C-alpha distance (Angstrom), angle and dihedral (degrees) to the residues before:
residue distance angle dihedral
M1 . . .
Y2 3.85 . .
Y3 3.73 121.7 .
P4 3.83 125.2 -176.7
K5 3.83 110.8 -117.3
S6 3.85 87.6 -114.1
Q7 3.83 91.8 63.0
I8 3.75 99.8 51.4
K9 3.77 140.2 62.4
T10 3.72 111.8 -152.5
N11 3.79 139.4 -169.5
L12 3.79 94.2 32.7
Y13 3.76 117.2 153.4
T14 3.79 138.5 -151.3
N15 3.87 126.9 -161.5
G16 3.81 91.0 -157.1
R17 3.82 137.6 -96.9
E18 3.78 87.8 74.2
Y19 3.84 107.3 77.4
V20 3.86 135.1 20.4
I21 3.66 134.1 -158.9
K22 3.82 105.1 -97.5
N23 3.72 98.6 -138.1
T24 3.74 97.4 45.1
T25 3.90 104.4 23.0
Q26 3.86 86.5 -132.5
D27 3.78 115.5 153.5
Y28 3.81 109.2 -107.9
I29 3.85 127.3 -143.7
G30 3.82 118.4 -176.1
F31 3.73 145.9 44.7
Y32 3.78 124.6 -19.7
Y33 3.83 139.8 163.8
Q34 3.88 132.4 -138.6
T35 3.84 125.4 -140.3
S36 3.75 124.8 -148.0
N37 3.82 92.0 -97.5
G38 3.84 89.8 61.8
K39 3.77 96.6 -105.3
L40 3.75 121.1 140.6
Y41 3.79 128.6 -145.3
I42 3.82 136.9 -177.8
G43 3.81 116.0 -98.0
K44 3.73 141.1 54.3
N45 3.84 88.6 -91.9
P46 3.90 139.0 -12.1
Q47 3.85 94.5 -100.2
G48 3.83 109.2 116.5
Q49 3.83 91.9 -12.0
E50 3.81 127.3 128.8
Q51 3.76 101.8 -130.1
T52 3.87 103.2 -110.1
E53 3.89 104.7 176.2
L54 3.82 121.5 -140.2
V55 3.77 121.9 -151.7
I56 3.78 136.6 -172.7
P57 3.81 110.9 -98.8
K58 3.72 116.5 -111.0
D59 3.84 92.1 -115.7
A60 3.85 94.7 49.0
P61 3.79 108.5 130.1
A62 3.77 99.0 -148.2
T63 3.84 148.8 -15.1
A64 3.82 134.1 -150.6
E65 3.81 88.9 -90.6
D66 3.76 90.0 63.2
Y67 3.87 89.9 58.6
K68 3.73 108.5 48.8
D69 3.83 124.3 142.5
D70 3.91 97.3 -43.5
K71 3.79 95.3 45.7
V72 3.74 105.5 36.1
R73 3.78 126.8 130.7
I74 3.78 108.5 -123.3
A75 3.73 116.2 -158.6
L76 3.80 121.7 177.0
F77 3.84 90.4 -151.6
D78 3.82 135.6 4.9
S79 3.83 97.9 -91.2
D80 3.87 95.6 35.1
P81 3.89 103.0 158.8
D82 3.79 91.8 -159.1
P83 3.79 110.2 44.5
V84 3.77 120.0 174.7
F85 3.88 119.6 -108.3
S86 3.75 114.2 -170.8
V87 3.82 96.5 -174.3
D88 3.79 140.7 4.7
E89 3.83 92.9 15.4
E90 3.81 94.4 168.7
L91 3.74 94.9 56.4
F92 3.79 94.9 43.6
N93 3.77 90.5 47.4
G94 3.80 88.4 54.3
I95 3.94 91.7 51.9
A96 3.82 88.9 48.6
I97 3.77 94.8 51.6
V98 3.87 91.0 50.2
E99 3.78 91.7 49.5
Y100 3.84 93.5 45.2
T101 3.81 89.5 49.9
N102 3.84 91.1 52.0
L103 3.83 89.0 47.8
L104 3.86 92.8 53.1
G105 3.83 91.4 45.7
K106 3.78 98.5 49.5
D107 3.80 110.9 17.7
T108 3.76 107.5 32.9
L109 3.88 92.8 110.3
N110 3.85 88.5 47.8
L111 3.82 93.1 54.7
E112 3.83 92.8 43.2
T113 3.81 92.3 56.5
R114 3.75 100.4 35.5
S115 3.78 127.9 55.8
T116 3.83 125.1 -118.7
P117 3.80 120.0 -146.9
P118 3.87 110.8 -76.6
P119 3.71 114.9 -139.0
Y120 3.86 119.6 -104.8
H121 3.85 132.5 -172.6
S122 3.77 109.3 -150.4
Q123 3.84 124.8 -146.1
P124 3.85 123.7 -170.5
T125 3.80 116.4 -119.0
T126 3.74 124.6 -132.8
I127 3.72 88.1 -100.0
D128 3.81 91.2 51.4
I129 3.95 90.1 51.6
N130 3.79 89.0 51.8
N131 3.76 92.6 49.4
G132 3.80 90.8 47.5
E133 3.76 98.7 -128.0
Y134 3.83 142.8 41.5
Q135 3.84 138.8 -168.7
R136 3.84 124.3 -91.6
Y137 3.78 125.4 -170.0
F138 3.78 129.0 -153.5
S139 3.81 139.4 178.4
K140 3.75 134.5 -153.4
K141 3.73 130.5 -160.8
T142 3.73 106.0 -112.5
N143 3.72 98.7 -127.0
E144 3.88 99.9 23.1
L145 3.72 135.1 64.3
I146 3.85 92.0 -119.3
Y147 3.83 117.0 132.2
I148 3.80 129.8 -175.0
E149 3.79 133.6 171.7
I150 3.78 113.4 -118.3
S151 3.83 138.7 -173.3
I152 3.76 126.6 -96.8
E153 3.91 87.7 -111.8
T154 3.89 89.6 55.6
Y155 3.86 88.7 45.7
L156 3.62 94.1 52.9
S157 3.83 93.6 46.7
F158 3.77 93.4 54.7
S159 3.85 94.2 39.0
N160 3.79 89.2 53.4
G161 3.85 94.9 47.0
D162 3.82 96.0 -115.5
P163 3.81 103.8 -168.3
K164 3.91 91.2 -142.4
F165 3.79 87.1 69.0
A166 3.82 131.3 66.6
T167 3.79 92.5 -114.0
D168 3.81 93.2 159.5
L169 3.78 90.9 58.4
Y170 3.86 100.7 50.9
E171 3.74 140.2 46.8
V172 3.81 121.8 -147.4
I173 3.85 133.9 -161.2
S174 3.76 139.8 -179.9
L175 3.74 124.8 -144.6
P176 3.84 136.9 177.5
W177 3.78 114.9 -113.9
S178 3.78 118.2 -152.9
L179 3.78 122.8 -134.8
G180 3.81 96.5 178.9
G181 3.76 134.4 105.3
N182 3.84 95.2 -77.4
A183 3.80 93.8 37.8
K184 3.79 97.6 130.2
S185 3.83 93.1 52.7
I186 3.74 94.2 42.9
N187 3.78 95.7 46.5
R188 3.85 93.4 45.9
N189 3.81 88.1 54.0
I190 3.87 93.1 48.3
V191 3.78 90.8 50.3
T192 3.80 92.6 47.5
L193 3.78 90.3 50.5
V194 3.81 92.2 47.7
E195 3.80 89.3 49.2
K196 3.90 91.9 52.3
D197 3.80 98.5 41.4
N198 3.90 94.2 47.4
N199 3.87 100.4 34.1
W200 3.71 87.3 -120.1
Y201 3.88 92.2 159.2
G202 3.88 110.1 -153.1
F203 3.78 96.4 4.1
S204 3.84 89.6 134.2
S205 3.94 86.9 54.9
Y206 3.93 88.1 63.0
F207 3.77 91.6 70.7
R208 3.87 92.7 52.9
G209 3.77 91.5 -145.8
N210 3.73 96.9 -50.7
F211 3.84 103.2 125.1
G212 3.78 94.9 143.5
């Protein structure tokens, strides 16, 4: 079946214990894509693929829909030892522990040999201030609601698929950051739009109200 690019998210990846094959209930590990109606199918994209649907197992504790803005895990960097939980901390901790255990068991070698996005704190230059805006760059763990700010060098490495980086495990974006008189309102609207267009649930919560 053909889908316009705007209606699918491709090259998603699961480490297992997240989705099962609908017809067999077998746990699935590997690439998948998501259509605009929320359905998931095996493969990096729909081209040349028989549509094998994935579903959430009946005993799954939660999905991304359960952890939108008011329930998001906010980490200042990828290995933040003290992330903020606004609600249901015990449940979310349990989910994080399971995911982390799976990661150690199946992808330890991957993470040892490929780099994850290092955190970066941007600051506008004098030229940026004169121009009234500058670019900021962010990454999100593909299957987790963890956001960090990154440098342009890291952004380009992930955007270009540099094999030295774990590009299949992270998504990256670039967005303009206003420095003008209405900066707070403009930046809040930009972040909200990015959150909606990319399904980055809770991205606006990352800023903790600091849109200036």
